[in-house]
N, C-alpha and C positions, 0 to 999 in steps of 0.2 A: 329135440333136435337143435332148437337154437341155443340151449344150455350146452349142448355138447360142442358145437361151433364156437361159442364164446369161451368155454374152457380150453379149446384147442389154439385160440388165438392168444388167450393169456400165457399159455405154454410155450408157445412159438416165440413171444415177445421175451419172456424169462430166459429161454435158453440163448437168444441173440444176445442180450446183455451180458450173459455170462461168458459167452465165448469171445465176442468182440471186445477190443480195448482201445480207448482214445486218449492219447497223452498230448497236454498242451505244454509248450515251453516258450520262452521269448527273452529279449533283451530290450533295453531302453536305457538311453542316455541323452545328456544334456550338456553341450561344450560351450565355453565362453573363451573366444580367441581375439587377444589384443591386435593380432596382425602387425605386430611391429609400428612401423612408422604410418601404416595404412589405418582405414577405419575399422574399429573393433566389431565384431559380429557374433551371434549367438545361433547356434544350430542344435537341431533334435533329431532323434533317430528312434524308432520303436519298431520291432519286429516280433511276429508270431509264426509258430511252426506248429501245425496239427498233424498228429501221426495216429492213422488208424490201422489196428493189426487185428486180423482174424485168421486163425490157423497159419500157413506159411504165406499169406498174402498182406503187404504192408501197403497203405496210400499215405503220401506225404503232400501236404499242402503248405506253402509258405507265402506270409502276408507282410507287407510293407505298410505299418499302421499309419504313419504320419503323413502319407501322400495321397490320402483319399478316402479310405484304405484301398490298395490295389494287391492282386495277387502276384506273386513273384515266381512261384514254381508249383506244378501239380503232377506227381508222378505215382505210378502204381506198379508194384513188382511183386512177382509170384514165383514159385519155384514148382516144377513139375520133374521129380526125381533130381539128376544132375543138370537138368536144365534151367536156366533162369529167364525169364521174361519180364523185360521192364519197358513200360509205356510212359513217355514225357508227353504229357497233354498240355503243356503250356507253351505258346510261342514267345521267345524272347528276342524278336527280330529288331535289334536297337543298335545306335552308333555308339561305340566306346568314347569315353571321355577323357580329357586329359593327354598330356604327351605320352607317346608310346601304347596308347589304348588300341583295341582292335579297331580297324576300320569298318569291318562288317562282322557282326556276331551271328548272321545267319538269316535267311528268309524262314518264311512260315514251313516251307517244305523240309528245310534243313534241321530247323529246331525242334520239330516236333516228330514223333515216330515211335517205332517199338524196335528194340533190340533185343536179339535172341542170343544168349551165350551158353556154352557148354564148358564145365570144369569137370575133368577127370583125374583122379590121382593115379600116376604111373611111378612106383616106388616112392622115393622121397620128393618127386617133383609133380606138380600140377599142371596139366596142360588145358588151356581154355581156347576156345574159338567163338568168334560171334559171325552175325550174319553180315558183316561187312568184309569179312574174310581175313580180319586180324587174328594171329595166333599168337599166344602168350604162354611162356613156359616159366613158371616160377617155383621157389622153395628154399628151405634155409638148410645150409650145410655148415657145421663146425661154428654154429653163432654167426654165420653171415647169410643174410636174405638176398636172393638174386632173383631178377626178373628180366626177362627178354621178350619183346613183342615184336612182331614182324608185320610190318604194314606198309602200303603203297606210298605214303606220305614220309617214310623214312623210319628205319628200325630204332627202337628205344631200349636201351639196357641199362638197369640200375643195379647197385651194389651196396647194401648198407649194413652196418654191424659196429660191434664195440671191440675195439683193439686196444689192449693194456690200458683200460679205462678212458679211451677216447672214442667218441661216437663219429663214425666216418661214414659219409654217403657220397657216392660218385653216380652221375647219370651222363650217358652218351646218346644223344638225340641226333640222329641223321648226321653223324660225324662230329658234332660239336659237344664237347665235354664240360660239364659242370660238376663242383664238388663243394663239399661243407665239412668243417670238422667242428666237434664240440666236446669240451671238457670242463671239469670242475677244479679249481685251483683253489686252496684256502677258503672255501665256501662261496667263491665266485664263479659263477657259470660263464664260459668264454665260447663264443662262436666266431668262426673265421669262414668265409666263403671264397670261391674262385672270383667272385668281383669285386675283392678287396674290401667287402664290407665287414666291418669287425663289431661285435656287441658283447657287452659284459652286464651281466646282472647279479646282484648280490642283495643281501638284507642289509638294512640300516636302521637301527633303533625302532624296530616293529613295522618299518616300510620296505618296500621293495624298489630298488633302484636300478635302471637300465641305461646304460651309456653306449651310444651307437656312432659309429664314424662311418659315414657313408662317402665314397669315393667320387671324383667327379665324373659326369657323364658327358660323353661326345655326342654330337648330332648325327642323326642318321635319316635318310631319305626314306618316303614312304614306300610300302610295298604293295603291289596291286593284288587283289583277291584272284584264286584261281579255284579250279575245281578240288584241288588237293591242299592248298595252302589258304589260310586266312590271312587277309591283308592287314598291314599296321599303318597307323598314322606316323606323320613326321615326329622324329624324336629331337626335341630340343636340347642344346647343350646346358649343362647345369654344373656349377662349381661344386667342389666338395663341401660338405657341412657336417657338423656333429649336432645330436640332441641327447639330451638329458631327461628322463621320465621317472617321477617319483610317483609310486601308487600305495596306497593303503586301504586294507578292508575296513570298514566301520562296523560298530555294532548293530546297527539298522539294516545290515545285509547288503547295502550298497558299497561301491569301491569309487574312492576319491583319487583322481590323477592329475598331476601337473606336469605337463612337458615344455620344455624350453629348446628351440632350435635356432642355431646360428644361420640357418639359410636366410631366414628374414627377420631374425632378431625378434620372434614373437614367442609369447607365453600363452599356453592353452590349459585351461581347468576344465576337467570333465568328471561329471559324476553319473555313473552306470550302474546297472543292476541286471541279474541274469537270474530266471527261475524255470 
């Protein structure tokens, strides 16, 4: 009997390891910033992601390595036919940092919980509904992807596609419209956004060079939080500035990047790796 129990235990372990899969990925970087006329500084960042999958169930855990380490997220998602159940098990109730950040990212009751959604194909469209009462209709027609979400905090409609070699994306959220255009001209990838931000990316002697022009930012008062809208911090005014970033992939597997910004006349050197 003992031999039979031991044999059953070994078989159970073998079948578990054969069915379940765990993938580990991450990023790490070190940056040196001369900060223009201010004192220079060196910063570090290292993150890990653990994804475990068995059947139709996935568990994802994120970790910030250089700060403790500390867990940054923990979710579990599974499917039951056309129904998707997602559980957020990590509470990230923290205050946003920097100008324009979230005033409140949520309380424990808001930031953890279970979301249940149903996606059902109807013709060329997919209709989805979740336990918050949000209804989403999405699909692709003639190369254009459309999505409309009806919710209490304001409807959101997005349209994206490629027209005559130009990538176009338009979003209307609660009456406010934003858009972006992207195309490639003579090997240069150009992007223009409704915020008047312009980005150009092109190859240069084995390097990748990105030039960005950012318009000035006007100040804005803080917005208080409510049951349907997350508050925002005070937005401080900022002059227009440009930046030039040059990056190169090294044979070691790492990427070396240098970025110069006219905002504070600073040069940043960054070495990073992803695995």
